[in-house]
N, C-alpha and C positions, 0 to 999 in steps of 0.2 A: 295119465302118465306120459312121459316123453322117453324116447330112446336116447342113446348117447349122442345122436346128431340133432336132437331138439325136435324131432318129429313126433307127433302125438300117436300113441298106441291105441288103436280102436278096441272097443269091447271091454268087458270086465277083466281086470288083471288079477290073477291069483295073488293072495297075500305072500306066498312064498317068493314070487317074483319081486314084489315090493321090498321084502326083507333082503333079498339078494342084491337089489340095486336101489338103496335109499337115496342115492344122488339123483336118480331119475325122478323119484317121487318128489324130492325137494324142488326140482325144476318145474314140476307140474303144479304144485300147490302153493309154493312160497314165492311171492312176487316181491320186488324191491320195495314197493309201497308198504308192505307189511312191516317193514323194519323202521318205518319213519313215524314221527309224531303226527304227521298229517293223517295217517291211517287211524290213529286214535281219535282225532278230532271229529270224525264222523259221528261219534256218540257223545264225546265229552265237550260238546259245545251245543247249547240248546236254547230254545226260546219258547215262549207261550204265544202262539199266533192269535190273531183276532178271531179266527174261526173256532178256537177253543174257549177263550174267555169272553167272547162276545163284547170285547171292549177295544183293545189295542195290542200292538206288539209289546211284549215284556221280555227282556232278556232274563233267562233262567240262570245259566252259568257259562263261563268261558274259560275252562281249564286250559285249552289249547292256547288261547291268547295269553294267558298268564304265564305259561311255559315259554312262549315265544318272546315275551318281554322280560324273562328272567335271565340271570347270568348263565344258566346252563344251555340256553339255545345258542349263545354267542351271535345272535342276530340283532341285538340291540346294544349300541354303544353307550347308552345313557344310563345303564344300571349303576347303582351305588357301589357294588362290588363285582369283581370278575371271577370267573371259575372255569373249570374244564367243561367241555361239551358233553352233555348227557341227554339222552332221549327219554321218553316215557318208558320205553322198554328197558333202558339201562338201569332204571330204578326198580321197576315192577316185574321185570323178568330177568333177574340177576342169574348169571351162569354159575353153576356149582357142579361138584363131582356127582356122577350118577351113582345111585344106590341099588339099581337093579338093571336088567337088560333094557337098554334104550337104543333102538336102531338109529335114531337121529343124532346121537351124541358125536362129538368131535373131540378126539384126544382125551376121552374120558370125562368130558364136561358137557353139560346140557343146560339150556335156558329153562328156568323154572316156569311152569305154567300154573302155579298157584295164584298168580296175580296178587301177591301180598300188598295190602294197602291198609285201609282203615276199617274194613268190614269185620267187626268182631261179633255182630249179632247173628248172622246166618250160621257160622260154625257153632256158636253157643246154643242156638235153638235146636239144631239137628244133632248135637253131640259129637261134632267133628273135632275131637280134642286136639289132634295133631295140627290141624289147620288153625285152630284158635291159638294154640301155643306159639306157632310160627308167626301168626299175625301180631300177637302181642310183642314178641321178640323184635319183629320188624319195626314196630312203632317206637320201641324203647332204644333200639341200638343204632339208629341212624345219625345221631348227632344233628338232628334236624333243627332243634331250637336251642337258643342260648337264653337262659333265664339269669338276669343280672340284678342282684340287690345293689343297685347303683349308688344310692345316696340317701341321706336323711336331712330333714330340716326341723329345727325346733320352732314351733309355732305358738302364737298366743291365740287360744281358742275364742277369746272375747273380741279379737280384732278381725275385721273382714279383710281377707287376703287381697292386697292390691299391688303387690310387687311381683316381678318375674321370679321364676324358680331359681334363677342364678343367684338371687340375693339370699344370703344365709345358707346356701347349699353346702353340705359337708359331703364331698365326693372326690374321687370314687372311693367307696368303702374298701378298706383293706390297705389303702395307700396313704391315708391322712389321719392326723390325730384329732380327737374330740373327746368331750366329756358328757356323760349323762348322769341324771340323778332321778330319784323318785319324784313323781308329780310332773315331770316333763311331759309335754304333749309333742308327739313325734309325727312327722309326715314322712313315710317311707316311700321311696321311688323305685318301682320295679320296671325294668326294661326287658321286654320279651322280643328277641330277635328271631325272625324267620330266616335261619342261617343256611340250611341245606335242603329246603323243599323247593321243587321246581314249579310250585304253584302256591296259591294263597292257603292260609290256615283259617277256615276250612274251605276246600276248593269248590264243593258243589253240594247240592241238597242240604243247604245250611239250615233249613227249617226242621230237618230230622236229626242231623248229627249235632253233637255238642262238645265243644272244647272250651275250657275256662281256666282262669287263674284262681288258685286257692292260696290264700295268704293267712298265716297265723303267727302269733307272738305268744311265747310262754316264758315264765320265769324259771329259776333254777329248780323249783319244786314241781314243775310241770303244770302250775296253775295257768289257766288260759287267760290271757290279757285281751286278745283280739282274735277274731276268726271270721274270714270272709271266703265265700266260695265252697261252703260245706253242703253236703246232701242232707236234706231234711228227712224227718221220720218217714214220710210217704215216698221217699226216693227222688223227689223233685229238687232242683237246684235252688240254692239260696238266691232269692230274687235280686239281691244287691250285688251279686257276683259279676265280675267283668268277664263276659262271655264272648267268644269269637263266633258269633252267629249273626243271623239276620232276622228281621221280623216282617215277612210278607203279610199284607192285610187285605181284607175284602172290602166291599163297598160300605160296610158298617164300621170300618176301622178296627175290626177284630183280627187278632193274630190267627193266621191259618196254620194250625199245628196238626192238622189231620191229613195233610198232603193232598187236599182237594185243589189241585193247582188251577183248575178252571175257574175258581172263585177269586183268584188273586188279581188285584187291580193295581197294587203298588207295593213298594217296599219301604217300610217306615224308617229303618236304618240297617246298616250293614257293617258289622264290626269284625272285619277280617284283616289279617296281616298279609299284605302282598309279599311275594317272593323277594328276599333280599332286603326287606324293610323291617322296621321295628315299631313297637307300640310302648307307650309309657302309661303305667297304671299307678295311681297314687293311693296310699292308705294312711289314715290318720288314727292314732290311738294315744291314750294317756297311760304312762307308767304308774301303777298304783303306789300309794305311799308305803305299803307293806311288802312290795315286791322284793324278791331276793334275786340278785344278779348271779350270773349274767342272764340277759334276756336273749332268748333264741328266736330268731325270726326265720321263717321258711316261706318261700314262694315256689309253687309248682304249677305246671300246666297239665291239667287232666283232660281226658277225652273219653267219650262213650258214643257208641253207635247202638242204640238210638236214644233220643231224649225221652224222659219219663212220660210226658204228656202224650206223645205219640204212641208209646207202648200201651198206655192206658186206653187210648182210643181203639187199639187193635185187640187187646186181650182183656180189657177191664182192669180193675185195680189189683186183682189177685194173680200176680205173676212173679216169677223170680227176678231178683235184681240182676240186670245185665252188666257185663264187665265194665269197670272203670279203669283206664290205663293211665298211669303217670308217664307222660312223654319226657318231661325234663323238669328239674328242680334245682334250687339253690338254697343253702342254709348259711346263716351267719350268726355269730355270738356277739352281742353288744354288752360290754361291761358297764355296770353302774359305777361311775367314777371315770378313771382315765382309760382311753382306748388309744393305743399306739399304732401307727402305721407300720406294717411289716413288708416283707418281700411279696411279690405278686403270687397269687394263688393259682395253681395249675388249672383250676376249674374256670377261671376267668379268661375272657378275651384279653389281648394286650390293651394297655391303658388307653392308647390312642383310639382303638376300635370301640372301647366302651364309651368314650366321649362321642365318637362318630355315630354310634347307634342312638345315643340320647339326642343328638342333633337331628337325625332322620325322624325320630319319633316326634320331636318338638315341631319340626317342619310340617309333618303330616297333621298335627293338631293346630296348625296355623299360629303357633307361638314363636313368632319370628325372632324376637330378641333372645329368647332362650336358645333357639337353633343357632343363631350367629355366635352366641357365647360358647356353645358346645363345640362348634366347628373351629372356633378360634383356639380352643385347647388342643384340637387335633393338629393344626399346623404348628403350634408351639412345640408339641412333642415330636412331630415329624415334618420339619420344614421342607423336606423333599417330596412330600405327598401331594401330587398334583390335584387329586380329587378333593382334598381338603379345601383348597382355594375355590375350586369349582362349586363345592357344596355351599360355601358362603355366598357365592354369586347367585346360585339357584334361589337361596332364601331371599336375597335382596331383590331379585327379579320379581318374585311373588309379592314382596313388600313394596314394589314399585320404587325402589331406590337404585336407579339404573347407573348412576355415576359410581356408587359403591360397588355394584356388581361388575362394572367394567374394570375397575382397578384390580379386583380379585382375579378376574379372568386374564388380565394382562400378566399377572404374576404366574398363573397356571401355565400360560402359553410361553412365558419366558423359560420355564422349566422343560416343557415339552411342546415345541411349536406346532407339531402336527397332531396334537391330541384331538380326536374327533368329538369327544364329549364337550371339551372346553370351547371348541370352534362352534359347535351347534348353539351353545348358550350365548356365546358372543354374538352370533347372528340374531338371537332373540333380542339382545340389548340394542343392536343396530336397528332392528325393526321398530322397537318401542320408541326409539329416539329419532325415527324418520330417516335413517341412513340406509335407504333401500339398496343402493349399489354395493355398499360394504356388506350388507346382509347376504346378498346373493353370492358375493365372493367367499364369505366365510362358509356358507352352506356348500358351495361347490368344492371347496378345499376339504371340508369335512367328509363329503361324499367320496372324493377321490381316495382319502385315507381309509375309508371303510372298504372300498373296492379292493384296496391293496391287501386286505386281510382275508385269507381264503375262507375263514369260517363266517365272515360277515358279508362278503361280496355277493351281490345279486339278490339279497333278501331285504 
């Protein structure tokens, strides 16, 4: 403890003295570092060293880096979206009114020390019902994800797909007219946006936790037409589900699902959605000849902690089903016959953002033509949106179409000459085309503009 002058008080201090002077106690035990994301990074950034796996350095997870590269840190000018500054503590230690005597409270408010996040398994196992209920509420109530039933395509199942998604695409649903009939084969496009999470979905220990897309289509009588992402009778996830997970493998190429991390030598794939980005998932089904309309399609993102195979490794197969939480979902009705475009649905993002998320997802899947087409819709709907032109340029840079990228960036900079994001990507174009002097000038100007922003400067 410290006294009012900041001098340490020697010896054991009676609790009565601590309660009488909580400000002194705070000075002794709460450091400025404790309120920063850097404090959290000590545990939430990890690797498997050579001494553990007898092989090589393998990155385990980097939640701190993911936060630092997200819109919430305001340290990275290259994010697709901007947002208010938020720390790890700002999400996971939200302040609320005290419900009992709490000496550390200020103005009747106290930072929660429940550390609400995604751990539903521990409170379920121990019967901590209050903690479990609050964890589930936290997962459901944060507007963390946006699930968008974005569009459909009528496809010929006998023809090998050879055209980009933009050909024949009916989108965005809810705003355009189209017709459907029995025996039509439909490709439904689901866009999942990581909207308000300061890290990826799933951020860490992806071999244990499980989040996935469940998609189903039913007719008016409730008859199931298509279902993906269901739980099988033994509790395991449908193997064809789109899962936001990874597959660490050992030297035999086998999935390490028992968390024996010292046997991991590589990661076969990593299906996560970074903060502020989106993923596109496609589902194809045929409308039966006897189906009764309308057809109801639903996409939801489910989550559980832990995956079934790991629980079986720990408990054997005789154990209760652990909680499955629906984080976000979207349902639409598709008429057999005419479907008229109506007014925007409150559940949907603005139309320009729906196209923008499709563009981001297409870019991450290296579908450059589709990405450019989607971003072109963005700037058509919002000609003043600087990032729309920059997004087209980013796609063309990856596509190695530097002249096209330059023209898009010139348009962006004509709207906002000091835009740090556009200047950075213009510098990349200059680099790829051999204009080193112009590249340095653009980077210096971008850096000066970053330094002028208090939340970005010096990081």
